[in-house]
C-alpha positions, 0 to 999 in steps of 0.5 A: 082845567082852564081852556087857556092852559089845555091849549098850552099843556096840549101845545095847539098853541105855543104859548099861554099868553097867545091862547088867552088873547085868541079866546079874548079875540072870539077865535076859540070855541068851546062846544060850538060857543065862543069860550072865554080863556077861564072856561073849564075843559073836560074830556068829550069837550070840542074845541074849535081854533080860528088861524086865519082862514083855517079852522081847526077842530080837536075833541078832548080826550083826556086832561093833565096838568102836565104832558111831555111834549111827545105826549101831547098829542094824546090829549086830543084828536083832530075832527074834520071842520064843517067845511071839509065835511061838506066838500068831502061829502059832496064828492062822494055823493053822485046826487049832490053834484059831486063826482065819484 
Protein backbone atom coordinates (compact mmCIF):
# COMPACT_ATOMS: atom_id res chain seq x y z
CA UNK A 1 0.00 0.00 0.00
CA UNK A 2 1.20 3.53 -0.72
CA UNK A 3 2.54 5.50 2.24
CA UNK A 4 0.12 8.43 1.83
CA UNK A 5 -2.86 6.08 1.72
CA UNK A 6 -1.64 4.18 4.80
CA UNK A 7 -1.25 7.43 6.75
CA UNK A 8 -4.84 8.35 5.93
CA UNK A 9 -6.36 4.90 6.54
CA UNK A 10 -4.54 4.53 9.87
CA UNK A 11 -5.71 8.06 10.75
CA UNK A 12 -2.19 9.22 11.59
CA UNK A 13 -2.90 12.09 9.17
CA UNK A 14 -6.46 13.21 8.56
CA UNK A 15 -6.48 13.59 4.76
CA UNK A 16 -4.56 11.89 1.98
CA UNK A 17 -3.67 15.20 0.33
CA UNK A 18 -2.14 16.41 3.60
CA UNK A 19 -0.20 13.13 3.86
CA UNK A 20 1.00 13.60 0.29
CA UNK A 21 2.15 17.17 1.03
CA UNK A 22 3.93 16.04 4.22
CA UNK A 23 5.85 13.45 2.19
CA UNK A 24 6.69 16.03 -0.50
CA UNK A 25 8.05 18.39 2.18
CA UNK A 26 10.30 15.70 3.69
CA UNK A 27 8.38 15.45 6.97
CA UNK A 28 7.76 11.70 6.71
CA UNK A 29 10.41 9.00 7.00
CA UNK A 30 10.15 5.30 6.29
CA UNK A 31 12.74 3.12 8.04
CA UNK A 32 14.94 6.15 8.74
CA UNK A 33 14.90 7.58 5.19
CA UNK A 34 12.85 10.45 3.83
CA UNK A 35 10.01 8.81 1.94
CA UNK A 36 7.92 9.71 -1.06
CA UNK A 37 4.15 9.37 -0.96
CA UNK A 38 4.36 6.47 -3.40
CA UNK A 39 6.65 4.36 -1.16
CA UNK A 40 5.28 0.92 -0.36
CA UNK A 41 4.43 0.23 3.29
CA UNK A 42 4.59 -3.28 4.74
CA UNK A 43 4.32 -4.75 8.25
CA UNK A 44 7.43 -4.12 10.33
CA UNK A 45 8.22 -0.74 8.73
CA UNK A 46 8.94 2.23 10.99
CA UNK A 47 7.24 5.49 10.00
CA UNK A 48 8.37 8.84 11.43
CA UNK A 49 6.24 11.97 11.08
CA UNK A 50 7.44 15.46 12.03
CA UNK A 51 4.70 17.71 13.41
CA UNK A 52 6.34 21.09 13.98
CA UNK A 53 8.86 20.54 16.78
CA UNK A 54 7.51 17.08 17.68
CA UNK A 55 8.21 13.77 15.96
CA UNK A 56 5.94 10.75 16.13
CA UNK A 57 7.26 7.29 15.33
CA UNK A 58 5.11 4.23 14.75
CA UNK A 59 5.69 0.61 13.76
CA UNK A 60 3.38 -0.79 11.09
CA UNK A 61 1.67 -3.90 12.44
CA UNK A 62 -0.69 -4.67 9.56
CA UNK A 63 -1.75 -3.20 6.22
CA UNK A 64 -5.43 -3.25 5.26
CA UNK A 65 -7.29 -1.52 2.43
CA UNK A 66 -10.36 -0.54 4.47
CA UNK A 67 -10.54 -0.08 8.23
CA UNK A 68 -13.26 1.15 10.55
CA UNK A 69 -12.45 4.17 12.67
CA UNK A 70 -12.46 2.10 15.86
CA UNK A 71 -9.94 -0.41 14.44
CA UNK A 72 -7.54 2.13 12.90
CA UNK A 73 -5.32 2.20 16.00
CA UNK A 74 -4.72 -1.56 15.63
CA UNK A 75 -2.79 -0.98 12.39
CA UNK A 76 0.25 0.44 14.20
CA UNK A 77 1.89 0.95 17.58
CA UNK A 78 3.60 4.07 18.84
CA UNK A 79 7.35 3.95 19.44
CA UNK A 80 9.36 6.30 21.66
CA UNK A 81 11.05 9.04 19.65
CA UNK A 82 14.87 9.18 19.79
CA UNK A 83 14.75 12.38 21.88
CA UNK A 84 12.37 10.84 24.42
CA UNK A 85 14.44 7.66 24.67
CA UNK A 86 17.67 9.59 25.37
CA UNK A 87 16.00 11.76 28.04
CA UNK A 88 14.49 8.69 29.71
CA UNK A 89 17.87 6.90 29.60
CA UNK A 90 19.62 9.85 31.28
CA UNK A 91 17.09 10.01 34.11
CA UNK A 92 17.27 6.25 34.73
CA UNK A 93 21.07 5.95 34.48
CA UNK A 94 22.94 7.56 37.43
CA UNK A 95 26.27 7.37 35.57
CA UNK A 96 24.85 9.56 32.81
CA UNK A 97 24.25 12.37 35.29
CA UNK A 98 20.55 11.77 35.80
CA UNK A 99 18.72 11.12 39.04
CA UNK A 100 17.00 7.94 40.10
